[in-house]
C-alpha positions as YAML, in Angstrom:
chain: A
units: angstrom
residues:
- id: 1
  name: MET
  ca: [42.05, -8.38, -26.29]
- id: 2
  name: LEU
  ca: [43.35, -4.88, -26.61]
- id: 3
  name: CYS
  ca: [47.11, -4.53, -27.40]
- id: 4
  name: PHE
  ca: [49.54, -1.64, -27.59]
- id: 5
  name: THR
  ca: [51.51, -0.63, -30.75]
- id: 6
  name: ARG
  ca: [54.66, 1.36, -30.82]
- id: 7
  name: ARG
  ca: [54.29, 5.02, -31.61]
- id: 8
  name: THR
  ca: [57.00, 7.15, -33.25]
- id: 9
  name: SER
  ca: [57.23, 9.15, -30.04]
- id: 10
  name: ASP
  ca: [58.22, 6.11, -27.86]
- id: 11
  name: PRO
  ca: [61.19, 7.20, -25.73]
- id: 12
  name: LEU
  ca: [63.08, 3.88, -26.26]
- id: 13
  name: PRO
  ca: [63.24, 1.68, -29.38]
- id: 14
  name: LEU
  ca: [61.86, -1.86, -29.35]
- id: 15
  name: VAL
  ca: [65.04, -3.14, -31.08]
- id: 16
  name: ARG
  ca: [68.34, -2.66, -29.32]
- id: 17
  name: PRO
  ca: [70.62, -0.08, -31.08]
- id: 18
  name: LYS
  ca: [74.19, -1.07, -31.97]
- id: 19
  name: SER
  ca: [75.85, 1.41, -29.61]
- id: 20
  name: LEU
  ca: [74.56, 2.42, -26.17]
- id: 21
  name: THR
  ca: [76.24, 4.02, -23.21]
- id: 22
  name: LYS
  ca: [76.30, 1.98, -20.02]
- id: 23
  name: TYR
  ca: [73.41, 4.04, -18.58]
- id: 24
  name: GLN
  ca: [71.33, 3.65, -21.74]
- id: 25
  name: HIS
  ca: [72.02, -0.08, -21.81]
- id: 26
  name: ILE
  ca: [70.66, -0.51, -18.27]
- id: 27
  name: THR
  ca: [67.62, 1.66, -19.01]
- id: 28
  name: TRP
  ca: [66.89, -0.29, -22.21]
- id: 29
  name: ILE
  ca: [67.03, -3.64, -20.43]
- id: 30
  name: THR
  ca: [64.77, -2.34, -17.63]
- id: 31
  name: TRP
  ca: [62.22, -1.00, -20.14]
- id: 32
  name: SER
  ca: [62.31, -4.23, -22.11]
- id: 33
  name: LEU
  ca: [61.42, -6.19, -18.97]
- id: 34
  name: LEU
  ca: [58.75, -3.78, -17.70]
- id: 35
  name: ARG
  ca: [56.93, -3.12, -20.94]
- id: 36
  name: PRO
  ca: [55.21, -6.57, -21.21]
- id: 37
  name: VAL
  ca: [54.22, -6.37, -17.54]
- id: 38
  name: LEU
  ca: [52.66, -2.97, -18.05]
- id: 39
  name: VAL
  ca: [50.78, -4.25, -21.11]
- id: 40
  name: ILE
  ca: [49.35, -7.11, -19.11]
- id: 41
  name: ILE
  ca: [48.35, -4.85, -16.23]
- id: 42
  name: GLY
  ca: [46.73, -2.35, -18.63]
- id: 43
  name: CYS
  ca: [44.72, -5.04, -20.40]
- id: 44
  name: PHE
  ca: [43.58, -6.40, -16.99]
- id: 45
  name: TRP
  ca: [42.26, -3.03, -15.81]
- id: 46
  name: ILE
  ca: [40.47, -2.35, -19.10]
- id: 47
  name: GLY
  ca: [38.79, -5.73, -18.84]
- id: 48
  name: TYR
  ca: [37.78, -5.06, -15.23]
- id: 49
  name: LEU
  ca: [36.33, -1.66, -16.01]
- id: 50
  name: THR
  ca: [34.44, -3.08, -18.99]
- id: 51
  name: ALA
  ca: [33.00, -6.13, -17.19]
- id: 52
  name: ILE
  ca: [32.42, -4.84, -13.63]
- id: 53
  name: VAL
  ca: [32.32, -1.06, -13.34]
- id: 54
  name: GLY
  ca: [30.38, -0.47, -16.57]
- id: 55
  name: PRO
  ca: [27.26, -2.38, -15.53]
- id: 56
  name: MET
  ca: [27.39, -0.81, -12.05]
- id: 57
  name: LEU
  ca: [27.34, 2.68, -13.58]
- id: 58
  name: HIS
  ca: [24.60, 1.67, -15.93]
- id: 59
  name: ALA
  ca: [22.51, 0.32, -13.08]
- id: 60
  name: SER
  ca: [23.07, 3.48, -11.08]
- id: 61
  name: GLN
  ca: [21.87, 5.61, -14.01]
- id: 62
  name: ASP
  ca: [18.76, 3.46, -14.38]
- id: 63
  name: ALA
  ca: [17.91, 3.35, -10.65]
- id: 64
  name: SER
  ca: [15.73, 6.45, -10.70]
- id: 65
  name: THR
  ca: [13.58, 5.20, -13.58]
- id: 66
  name: ARG
  ca: [13.65, 1.48, -13.03]
- id: 67
  name: HIS
  ca: [10.16, 1.48, -11.60]
- id: 68
  name: ARG
  ca: [8.72, 2.72, -14.89]
- id: 69
  name: VAL
  ca: [9.47, -0.42, -16.84]
- id: 70
  name: SER
  ca: [7.16, -2.79, -15.01]
- id: 71
  name: ARG
  ca: [4.63, -4.59, -17.21]
- id: 72
  name: PHE
  ca: [1.03, -4.98, -16.08]
- id: 73
  name: ALA
  ca: [1.06, -8.77, -16.61]
- id: 74
  name: ASP
  ca: [4.55, -9.41, -15.18]
- id: 75
  name: TYR
  ca: [5.05, -11.43, -12.03]
- id: 76
  name: LEU
  ca: [6.07, -9.72, -8.84]
- id: 77
  name: ASN
  ca: [9.49, -10.17, -7.26]
- id: 78
  name: LEU
  ca: [9.00, -8.23, -4.01]
- id: 79
  name: PRO
  ca: [11.27, -7.14, -2.40]
- id: 80
  name: ALA
  ca: [14.35, -8.86, -3.83]
- id: 81
  name: LYS
  ca: [14.62, -12.11, -1.85]
- id: 82
  name: ILE
  ca: [11.34, -12.21, 0.02]
- id: 83
  name: PHE
  ca: [9.58, -14.64, -2.29]
- id: 84
  name: ASP
  ca: [12.61, -16.95, -2.15]
- id: 85
  name: ASN
  ca: [11.21, -18.00, 1.24]
- id: 86
  name: ASN
  ca: [7.61, -17.65, 0.18]
- id: 87
  name: LYS
  ca: [7.49, -19.80, -2.92]
- id: 88
  name: SER
  ca: [3.93, -19.13, -4.04]
- id: 89
  name: ALA
  ca: [2.91, -15.51, -4.60]
- id: 90
  name: PRO
  ca: [-0.77, -14.61, -4.46]
- id: 91
  name: ASP
  ca: [-2.63, -14.36, -7.74]
- id: 92
  name: GLY
  ca: [-3.14, -10.82, -9.02]
- id: 93
  name: ILE
  ca: [0.05, -9.33, -7.64]
- id: 94
  name: LEU
  ca: [1.89, -7.57, -10.39]
- id: 95
  name: ARG
  ca: [5.53, -6.67, -10.84]
- id: 96
  name: ARG
  ca: [7.13, -4.43, -8.28]
- id: 97
  name: SER
  ca: [7.86, -0.78, -8.78]
- id: 98
  name: ILE
  ca: [10.41, 0.73, -6.45]
- id: 99
  name: SER
  ca: [11.88, 4.13, -5.54]
- id: 100
  name: SER
  ca: [14.86, 2.77, -3.68]
- id: 101
  name: PRO
  ca: [16.99, -0.42, -3.62]
- id: 102
  name: PRO
  ca: [15.00, -3.58, -2.72]
- id: 103
  name: SER
  ca: [15.08, -4.68, 0.89]
- id: 104
  name: ASP
  ca: [15.69, -8.23, 2.08]
- id: 105
  name: ASP
  ca: [14.00, -7.37, 5.39]
- id: 106
  name: PRO
  ca: [10.22, -6.98, 4.94]
- id: 107
  name: GLY
  ca: [9.81, -6.48, 8.69]
- id: 108
  name: ARG
  ca: [11.21, -2.96, 8.60]
- id: 109
  name: PHE
  ca: [8.41, -1.75, 6.32]
- id: 110
  name: ARG
  ca: [4.90, -0.83, 7.35]
- id: 111
  name: TYR
  ca: [2.26, -1.81, 4.81]
- id: 112
  name: VAL
  ca: [-0.51, 0.35, 3.35]
- id: 113
  name: LEU
  ca: [-3.28, -0.73, 0.97]
- id: 114
  name: ILE
  ca: [-5.05, 1.82, -1.27]
- id: 115
  name: PRO
  ca: [-7.65, 0.86, -3.87]
- id: 116
  name: LEU
  ca: [-7.67, 3.27, -6.83]
- id: 117
  name: THR
  ca: [-9.79, 2.45, -9.86]
- id: 118
  name: SER
  ca: [-12.02, 4.16, -12.43]
- id: 119
  name: VAL
  ca: [-9.78, 7.21, -12.87]
- id: 120
  name: GLU
  ca: [-10.99, 7.63, -16.41]
- id: 121
  name: THR
  ca: [-14.71, 7.76, -15.53]
- id: 122
  name: MET
  ca: [-14.11, 9.52, -12.18]
- id: 123
  name: PRO
  ca: [-11.07, 11.77, -12.76]
- id: 124
  name: TYR
  ca: [-11.53, 13.54, -9.40]
- id: 125
  name: HIS
  ca: [-10.02, 10.41, -7.85]
- id: 126
  name: LYS
  ca: [-6.64, 11.61, -9.17]
- id: 127
  name: LYS
  ca: [-6.69, 14.88, -7.23]
- id: 128
  name: ARG
  ca: [-7.88, 13.12, -4.08]
- id: 129
  name: PHE
  ca: [-5.11, 10.58, -4.33]
- id: 130
  name: GLU
  ca: [-2.41, 13.18, -4.82]
- id: 131
  name: VAL
  ca: [-3.59, 15.18, -1.78]
- id: 132
  name: CYS
  ca: [-3.61, 11.98, 0.30]
- id: 133
  name: MET
  ca: [-0.24, 10.65, -0.84]
- id: 134
  name: LYS
  ca: [1.52, 13.99, -0.50]
- id: 135
  name: SER
  ca: [0.22, 14.42, 3.05]
- id: 136
  name: ILE
  ca: [1.43, 10.89, 3.98]
- id: 137
  name: LEU
  ca: [4.93, 11.25, 2.51]
- id: 138
  name: GLU
  ca: [5.55, 14.76, 3.83]
- id: 139
  name: LYS
  ca: [5.03, 13.62, 7.42]
- id: 140
  name: SER
  ca: [6.07, 9.95, 7.48]
- id: 141
  name: SER
  ca: [9.11, 8.96, 9.54]
- id: 142
  name: ILE
  ca: [8.97, 5.26, 8.71]
- id: 143
  name: PRO
  ca: [9.60, 3.11, 5.58]
- id: 144
  name: LEU
  ca: [6.35, 2.41, 3.76]
- id: 145
  name: PHE
  ca: [5.31, -0.28, 1.29]
- id: 146
  name: PHE
  ca: [2.14, 0.47, -0.69]
- id: 147
  name: PHE
  ca: [-0.16, -2.06, -2.34]
- id: 148
  name: PHE
  ca: [-2.36, -0.34, -4.93]
- id: 149
  name: VAL
  ca: [-5.49, -2.11, -6.21]
- id: 150
  name: VAL
  ca: [-5.81, -0.94, -9.81]
- id: 151
  name: ASP
  ca: [-7.35, -1.37, -13.20]
- id: 152
  name: GLU
  ca: [-5.17, -0.65, -16.22]
- id: 153
  name: PRO
  ca: [-5.88, 3.11, -16.55]
- id: 154
  name: SER
  ca: [-5.26, 3.59, -12.85]
- id: 155
  name: ARG
  ca: [-2.01, 1.66, -13.04]
- id: 156
  name: LEU
  ca: [-0.72, 3.88, -15.87]
- id: 157
  name: TYR
  ca: [-1.71, 6.97, -13.88]
- id: 158
  name: LEU
  ca: [-0.02, 5.64, -10.75]
- id: 159
  name: GLU
  ca: [3.21, 4.74, -12.59]
- id: 160
  name: GLU
  ca: [3.58, 8.36, -13.59]
- id: 161
  name: THR
  ca: [2.38, 9.90, -10.32]
- id: 162
  name: MET
  ca: [4.42, 7.64, -8.03]
- id: 163
  name: THR
  ca: [7.50, 8.32, -10.16]
- id: 164
  name: MET
  ca: [7.05, 11.98, -9.37]
- id: 165
  name: PHE
  ca: [6.46, 11.36, -5.67]
- id: 166
  name: SER
  ca: [9.41, 8.95, -5.49]
- id: 167
  name: ARG
  ca: [11.81, 11.54, -6.87]
- id: 168
  name: LYS
  ca: [10.43, 14.33, -4.72]
- id: 169
  name: TYR
  ca: [10.52, 12.49, -1.40]
- id: 170
  name: ARG
  ca: [13.29, 9.92, -1.82]
- id: 171
  name: SER
  ca: [15.67, 11.79, 0.46]
- id: 172
  name: LYS
  ca: [13.03, 12.01, 3.20]
- id: 173
  name: VAL
  ca: [11.28, 8.62, 3.32]
- id: 174
  name: GLU
  ca: [11.92, 5.22, 1.84]
- id: 175
  name: ILE
  ca: [8.93, 3.94, -0.13]
- id: 176
  name: GLN
  ca: [8.26, 0.90, -2.24]
- id: 177
  name: TYR
  ca: [5.07, -0.07, -4.00]
- id: 178
  name: THR
  ca: [3.39, -2.63, -6.20]
- id: 179
  name: PHE
  ca: [0.03, -3.21, -7.92]
- id: 180
  name: LEU
  ca: [-2.78, -5.65, -7.38]
- id: 181
  name: ASP
  ca: [-4.93, -6.37, -10.42]
- id: 182
  name: GLN
  ca: [-8.52, -5.51, -9.59]
- id: 183
  name: GLU
  ca: [-10.13, -8.19, -11.79]
- id: 184
  name: THR
  ca: [-7.96, -10.99, -10.43]
- id: 185
  name: ILE
  ca: [-8.56, -9.88, -6.86]
- id: 186
  name: ALA
  ca: [-12.31, -9.56, -7.48]
- id: 187
  name: LYS
  ca: [-12.42, -13.13, -8.75]
- id: 188
  name: LYS
  ca: [-10.62, -14.38, -5.69]
- id: 189
  name: LEU
  ca: [-12.91, -12.40, -3.43]
- id: 190
  name: ALA
  ca: [-15.98, -13.79, -5.15]
- id: 191
  name: SER
  ca: [-15.30, -17.23, -3.72]
- id: 192
  name: SER
  ca: [-15.07, -15.80, -0.21]
- id: 193
  name: VAL
  ca: [-17.58, -12.97, 0.07]
- id: 194
  name: SER
  ca: [-19.90, -12.88, -2.91]
- id: 195
  name: VAL
  ca: [-22.76, -14.60, -1.10]
- id: 196
  name: VAL
  ca: [-22.16, -12.53, 2.04]
- id: 197
  name: GLN
  ca: [-21.97, -9.42, -0.09]
- id: 198
  name: GLN
  ca: [-25.33, -10.17, -1.66]
- id: 199
  name: ILE
  ca: [-26.94, -10.91, 1.72]
- id: 200
  name: VAL
  ca: [-25.61, -7.76, 3.36]
- id: 201
  name: SER
  ca: [-26.03, -5.38, 0.46]
- id: 202
  name: GLY
  ca: [-28.86, -6.81, -1.60]
- id: 203
  name: ASN
  ca: [-28.33, -4.72, -4.71]
- id: 204
  name: THR
  ca: [-24.93, -5.82, -6.04]
- id: 205
  name: GLN
  ca: [-25.09, -3.29, -8.87]
- id: 206
  name: GLY
  ca: [-24.41, -0.22, -6.65]
- id: 207
  name: TYR
  ca: [-21.00, 1.49, -6.78]
- id: 208
  name: TYR
  ca: [-19.96, 0.49, -3.25]
- id: 209
  name: ASN
  ca: [-21.38, -3.01, -3.71]
- id: 210
  name: GLN
  ca: [-18.68, -4.10, -6.16]
- id: 211
  name: SER
  ca: [-16.56, -6.97, -4.85]
- id: 212
  name: ILE
  ca: [-13.55, -4.69, -4.48]
- id: 213
  name: PHE
  ca: [-15.33, -2.76, -1.75]
- id: 214
  name: PHE
  ca: [-15.45, -5.94, 0.31]
- id: 215
  name: LEU
  ca: [-11.68, -6.45, -0.07]
- id: 216
  name: SER
  ca: [-10.90, -5.82, 3.58]
- id: 217
  name: VAL
  ca: [-13.49, -8.37, 4.75]
- id: 218
  name: ALA
  ca: [-11.56, -11.32, 3.25]
- id: 219
  name: ILE
  ca: [-8.08, -9.84, 2.90]
- id: 220
  name: HIS
  ca: [-6.73, -12.58, 5.17]
- id: 221
  name: ARG
  ca: [-7.67, -15.29, 2.65]
- id: 222
  name: GLY
  ca: [-4.72, -15.39, 0.28]
- id: 223
  name: ILE
  ca: [-4.93, -11.85, -1.06]
- id: 224
  name: LEU
  ca: [-1.57, -10.64, 0.27]
- id: 225
  name: PRO
  ca: [1.83, -12.32, 0.69]
- id: 226
  name: ASP
  ca: [2.28, -14.26, 3.91]
- id: 227
  name: PHE
  ca: [4.87, -11.88, 5.28]
- id: 228
  name: VAL
  ca: [2.24, -9.10, 5.60]
- id: 229
  name: HIS
  ca: [0.88, -9.46, 9.13]
- id: 230
  name: GLN
  ca: [-0.61, -5.97, 9.57]
- id: 231
  name: ILE
  ca: [-1.74, -3.49, 6.99]
- id: 232
  name: ILE
  ca: [-3.69, -0.21, 6.97]
- id: 233
  name: MET
  ca: [-6.33, 0.21, 4.28]
- id: 234
  name: LEU
  ca: [-7.06, 3.79, 3.27]
- id: 235
  name: ASP
  ca: [-9.59, 5.62, 1.10]
- id: 236
  name: THR
  ca: [-8.09, 8.24, -1.23]
- id: 237
  name: ASP
  ca: [-10.22, 11.15, 0.06]
- id: 238
  name: LEU
  ca: [-7.97, 11.62, 3.12]
- id: 239
  name: LYS
  ca: [-5.49, 14.19, 4.28]
- id: 240
  name: PHE
  ca: [-2.93, 13.33, 6.96]
- id: 241
  name: LEU
  ca: [-2.04, 16.07, 9.46]
- id: 242
  name: SER
  ca: [0.22, 13.76, 11.52]
- id: 243
  name: ASP
  ca: [2.89, 11.13, 10.97]
- id: 244
  name: ILE
  ca: [1.34, 7.83, 9.80]
- id: 245
  name: SER
  ca: [3.52, 6.09, 12.37]
- id: 246
  name: GLY
  ca: [1.09, 7.34, 14.98]
- id: 247
  name: LEU
  ca: [-1.72, 5.47, 13.20]
- id: 248
  name: PHE
  ca: [0.33, 2.27, 13.08]
- id: 249
  name: ALA
  ca: [0.93, 2.62, 16.82]
- id: 250
  name: HIS
  ca: [-2.71, 1.77, 17.44]
- id: 251
  name: PHE
  ca: [-2.04, -1.82, 16.45]
- id: 252
  name: ASP
  ca: [-0.24, -2.11, 19.78]
- id: 253
  name: LYS
  ca: [-3.49, -1.22, 21.57]
- id: 254
  name: PHE
  ca: [-5.47, -4.18, 20.24]
- id: 255
  name: GLN
  ca: [-6.69, -6.43, 23.02]
- id: 256
  name: GLY
  ca: [-8.31, -9.83, 23.35]
- id: 257
  name: SER
  ca: [-10.25, -10.75, 20.29]
- id: 258
  name: ASN
  ca: [-9.78, -7.49, 18.37]
- id: 259
  name: VAL
  ca: [-9.05, -8.26, 14.71]
- id: 260
  name: MET
  ca: [-9.17, -4.74, 13.28]
- id: 261
  name: GLY
  ca: [-9.20, -1.08, 14.25]
- id: 262
  name: ILE
  ca: [-11.92, 1.15, 12.83]
- id: 263
  name: ALA
  ca: [-13.55, 4.46, 13.79]
- id: 264
  name: HIS
  ca: [-17.23, 4.98, 14.42]
- id: 265
  name: ASP
  ca: [-19.25, 6.62, 11.70]
- id: 266
  name: GLN
  ca: [-19.67, 10.27, 12.57]
- id: 267
  name: GLN
  ca: [-23.07, 10.68, 11.02]
- id: 268
  name: PRO
  ca: [-26.33, 8.96, 11.93]
- id: 269
  name: THR
  ca: [-25.78, 6.65, 8.88]
- id: 270
  name: TYR
  ca: [-26.70, 3.51, 10.75]
- id: 271
  name: ARG
  ca: [-29.43, 5.14, 12.81]
- id: 272
  name: ASP
  ca: [-31.05, 5.48, 9.41]
- id: 273
  name: ALA
  ca: [-30.00, 2.04, 8.08]
- id: 274
  name: PHE
  ca: [-31.36, 0.26, 11.18]
- id: 275
  name: LYS
  ca: [-34.44, 2.41, 11.57]
- id: 276
  name: ALA
  ca: [-36.83, -0.56, 10.98]
- id: 277
  name: PHE
  ca: [-35.08, -2.53, 13.71]
- id: 278
  name: ARG
  ca: [-35.03, 0.49, 16.02]
- id: 279
  name: ALA
  ca: [-38.74, 1.02, 15.50]
- id: 280
  name: ARG
  ca: [-39.42, -2.50, 16.76]
- id: 281
  name: ASN
  ca: [-36.81, -2.20, 19.53]
- id: 282
  name: PRO
  ca: [-37.07, 1.35, 20.99]
- id: 283
  name: THR
  ca: [-34.58, 0.74, 23.78]
- id: 284
  name: THR
  ca: [-31.87, -0.72, 21.54]
- id: 285
  name: ARG
  ca: [-28.29, 0.59, 21.44]
- id: 286
  name: VAL
  ca: [-28.10, -0.23, 17.74]
- id: 287
  name: GLY
  ca: [-27.71, 2.97, 15.70]
- id: 288
  name: SER
  ca: [-27.43, 5.20, 18.75]
- id: 289
  name: PRO
  ca: [-24.42, 7.48, 19.19]
- id: 290
  name: ALA
  ca: [-21.27, 6.59, 21.13]
- id: 291
  name: PRO
  ca: [-20.19, 6.12, 23.85]
- id: 292
  name: ASP
  ca: [-23.28, 4.24, 24.99]
- id: 293
  name: GLY
  ca: [-24.65, 3.28, 21.60]
- id: 294
  name: LEU
  ca: [-23.54, 1.33, 18.56]
- id: 295
  name: PRO
  ca: [-23.35, 3.97, 15.80]
- id: 296
  name: GLY
  ca: [-21.74, 1.69, 13.21]
- id: 297
  name: PHE
  ca: [-18.36, 2.05, 11.56]
- id: 298
  name: ASN
  ca: [-16.67, 3.95, 8.72]
- id: 299
  name: SER
  ca: [-14.06, 2.05, 6.69]
- id: 300
  name: GLY
  ca: [-12.15, 5.05, 5.25]
- id: 301
  name: VAL
  ca: [-9.33, 4.09, 7.61]
- id: 302
  name: VAL
  ca: [-9.06, 0.45, 8.70]
- id: 303
  name: LEU
  ca: [-6.24, -1.21, 10.63]
- id: 304
  name: LEU
  ca: [-6.25, -4.87, 9.60]
- id: 305
  name: ASP
  ca: [-4.37, -7.40, 11.71]
- id: 306
  name: ILE
  ca: [-4.09, -10.19, 9.10]
- id: 307
  name: ALA
  ca: [-2.72, -12.74, 11.57]
- id: 308
  name: ARG
  ca: [-5.56, -12.12, 14.04]
- id: 309
  name: MET
  ca: [-8.15, -12.29, 11.25]
- id: 310
  name: ARG
  ca: [-6.76, -15.63, 10.09]
- id: 311
  name: SER
  ca: [-6.76, -17.15, 13.55]
- id: 312
  name: SER
  ca: [-10.06, -15.71, 14.83]
- id: 313
  name: GLN
  ca: [-12.76, -18.41, 14.71]
- id: 314
  name: LEU
  ca: [-15.31, -15.85, 15.81]
- id: 315
  name: TYR
  ca: [-14.62, -13.47, 12.94]
- id: 316
  name: ASN
  ca: [-14.55, -16.22, 10.31]
- id: 317
  name: TYR
  ca: [-17.76, -17.64, 11.74]
- id: 318
  name: TYR
  ca: [-19.58, -14.47, 10.58]
- id: 319
  name: LEU
  ca: [-18.22, -14.98, 7.04]
- id: 320
  name: ASN
  ca: [-20.39, -18.05, 6.71]
- id: 321
  name: PRO
  ca: [-23.32, -17.18, 4.43]
- id: 322
  name: PRO
  ca: [-25.97, -18.78, 6.70]
- id: 323
  name: VAL
  ca: [-24.73, -16.74, 9.66]
- id: 324
  name: ALA
  ca: [-24.64, -13.52, 7.61]
- id: 325
  name: GLU
  ca: [-28.12, -14.27, 6.43]
- id: 326
  name: LEU
  ca: [-29.34, -14.81, 9.98]
- id: 327
  name: ILE
  ca: [-27.99, -11.59, 11.46]
- id: 328
  name: SER
  ca: [-29.01, -9.56, 8.38]
- id: 329
  name: ARG
  ca: [-32.58, -10.70, 8.87]
- id: 330
  name: LYS
  ca: [-32.39, -10.17, 12.61]
- id: 331
  name: TYR
  ca: [-31.55, -6.47, 12.15]
- id: 332
  name: LEU
  ca: [-33.79, -6.03, 9.08]
- id: 333
  name: PHE
  ca: [-30.71, -4.70, 7.30]
- id: 334
  name: LYS
  ca: [-29.79, -4.08, 3.68]
- id: 335
  name: GLY
  ca: [-26.78, -1.81, 3.20]
- id: 336
  name: SER
  ca: [-25.13, 0.03, 0.34]
- id: 337
  name: LEU
  ca: [-21.69, 1.01, 1.65]
- id: 338
  name: GLY
  ca: [-19.61, -2.12, 1.15]
- id: 339
  name: ASP
  ca: [-17.37, -3.53, 3.89]
- id: 340
  name: GLN
  ca: [-18.38, -1.02, 6.58]
- id: 341
  name: ASP
  ca: [-21.97, -2.32, 6.36]
- id: 342
  name: PHE
  ca: [-20.67, -5.84, 7.23]
- id: 343
  name: TYR
  ca: [-18.60, -4.51, 10.13]
- id: 344
  name: SER
  ca: [-21.46, -2.39, 11.48]
- id: 345
  name: LEU
  ca: [-23.78, -5.40, 11.28]
- id: 346
  name: ILE
  ca: [-21.54, -7.88, 13.12]
- id: 347
  name: GLY
  ca: [-20.45, -5.12, 15.49]
- id: 348
  name: ASN
  ca: [-23.99, -5.17, 16.84]
- id: 349
  name: GLU
  ca: [-23.41, -8.77, 17.81]
- id: 350
  name: ARG
  ca: [-19.70, -8.82, 18.74]
- id: 351
  name: GLU
  ca: [-18.27, -5.47, 19.76]
- id: 352
  name: ASN
  ca: [-15.10, -7.16, 20.96]
- id: 353
  name: LEU
  ca: [-13.98, -7.99, 17.41]
- id: 354
  name: PHE
  ca: [-13.20, -4.31, 16.85]
- id: 355
  name: TYR
  ca: [-10.72, -1.89, 18.35]
- id: 356
  name: VAL
  ca: [-12.48, 1.49, 18.13]
- id: 357
  name: LEU
  ca: [-10.08, 3.90, 16.50]
- id: 358
  name: PRO
  ca: [-10.31, 7.45, 17.90]
- id: 359
  name: CYS
  ca: [-12.40, 9.78, 15.72]
- id: 360
  name: SER
  ca: [-9.37, 12.08, 15.30]
- id: 361
  name: TRP
  ca: [-7.73, 9.43, 13.08]
- id: 362
  name: ASN
  ca: [-10.71, 9.46, 10.69]
- id: 363
  name: ARG
  ca: [-12.36, 12.82, 11.07]
- id: 364
  name: HIS
  ca: [-15.41, 12.93, 8.78]
- id: 365
  name: LEU
  ca: [-16.33, 16.16, 7.09]
- id: 366
  name: CYS
  ca: [-19.59, 15.01, 5.52]
- id: 367
  name: ARG
  ca: [-22.80, 16.54, 6.90]
- id: 368
  name: LYS
  ca: [-25.13, 14.92, 4.38]
- id: 369
  name: LEU
  ca: [-27.64, 13.75, 6.99]
- id: 370
  name: TYR
  ca: [-27.73, 16.92, 9.04]
- id: 371
  name: ASP
  ca: [-31.11, 18.23, 7.80]
- id: 372
  name: GLU
  ca: [-32.85, 14.91, 8.35]
- id: 373
  name: TYR
  ca: [-31.34, 14.28, 11.79]
- id: 374
  name: ALA
  ca: [-30.58, 17.81, 13.01]
- id: 375
  name: PRO
  ca: [-31.68, 17.25, 16.66]
- id: 376
  name: VAL
  ca: [-29.21, 14.35, 17.17]
- id: 377
  name: PHE
  ca: [-26.64, 15.03, 14.45]
- id: 378
  name: ASP
  ca: [-23.99, 16.64, 16.69]
- id: 379
  name: SER
  ca: [-24.02, 13.72, 19.10]
- id: 380
  name: TYR
  ca: [-22.60, 11.66, 16.23]
- id: 381
  name: PHE
  ca: [-20.50, 14.35, 14.57]
- id: 382
  name: ASN
  ca: [-18.62, 15.86, 17.56]
- id: 383
  name: CYS
  ca: [-14.94, 14.92, 17.77]
- id: 384
  name: ASP
  ca: [-12.68, 16.40, 20.46]
- id: 385
  name: GLY
  ca: [-8.91, 16.67, 20.45]
- id: 386
  name: LYS
  ca: [-6.23, 17.15, 17.82]
- id: 387
  name: ILE
  ca: [-7.27, 15.99, 14.36]
- id: 388
  name: HIS
  ca: [-4.75, 13.63, 12.70]
- id: 389
  name: ILE
  ca: [-6.66, 12.72, 9.50]
- id: 390
  name: TYR
  ca: [-9.38, 14.57, 7.64]
- id: 391
  name: HIS
  ca: [-11.81, 12.43, 5.63]
- id: 392
  name: ALA
  ca: [-13.64, 14.35, 2.92]
- id: 393
  name: SER
  ca: [-16.35, 11.74, 2.38]
- id: 394
  name: CYS
  ca: [-19.46, 12.45, 0.21]
- id: 395
  name: ASN
  ca: [-17.45, 14.99, -1.77]
- id: 396
  name: SER
  ca: [-16.88, 17.30, 1.16]
- id: 397
  name: THR
  ca: [-14.46, 20.20, 0.89]
- id: 398
  name: MET
  ca: [-11.03, 19.38, 2.25]
- id: 399
  name: PRO
  ca: [-9.57, 22.02, 4.58]
- id: 400
  name: VAL
  ca: [-6.43, 23.66, 3.16]
...
């Protein structure tokens, strides 16, 4: 314990002098009584400042950089007390990174899932991601929690990039985020969709035929924590022109057996993919443009109602390999575009599983198939009304 020693400048001696006036005598007695009390009070306050205030100040100084110390193999504690009531966390979820104090109320966040891998071999993903994230944060009016599906190079890149975004936008929007390990998630997906993936896509070696591109198909099977009931999955080649809260509002428009919201593909992609079936069935709606046809879907923006997906017997029926095999053969189909192939295939059978998201919330810019399908291209490509999200698929140029 700290103690005080007498200095030569003390106004009163510690030992009583031989002669004192009456006033000095009273003052000396008062000082003698008060001095031990003051010493005790002083020691108490020093102890309090050392034990309580010091750590608080240290924590405050570290708050802005706390998210940089997460380890790739560490276990997630997200947000602070959520897993106290959810004892088992899903495999592959890594330690949390945050830009603001943890919340004990997961219900006030809206959840977004963004896969981002291969940034070393495909560095253009970085620029796309930065454009996408900046456009989201600049316009968002709601607290957001991001799940990033990553490999190790992508995690390192995101740690640095999200640190920058967190500092820049912390006064405007509350954001939190964490990472999902791609390899662990892919292994978990393999047990759910690997056979279906092979049936639908055939060639499993293609870029979009990796397991991770079927993530949304089986996301309701233990991939995310139980408290996530709805989540929006986004590609990185997007640019938001409107508040993302407007996109979340479309969950409220789901009806009946809808399990997800997804926009039609705005090219004749599935007119081409189903051309063998269309040749045998010239009056079919399959592959024809909306509103009367079934043009197929694009999964650049997908609203996933996890609770509905879990409870839908109809949706999970189509995840059975024999069923997937049957409808794949029925439509003479082999795809190459991951999850959207599966949705386009079962959408031919069960339109009611899908809420059709307006084209303005996933406005495609790709015109890759224009030359081949020029006479009918515009019937797929046209999109009226205010654009909320641009989607620069097939390396299209993003409007400034």
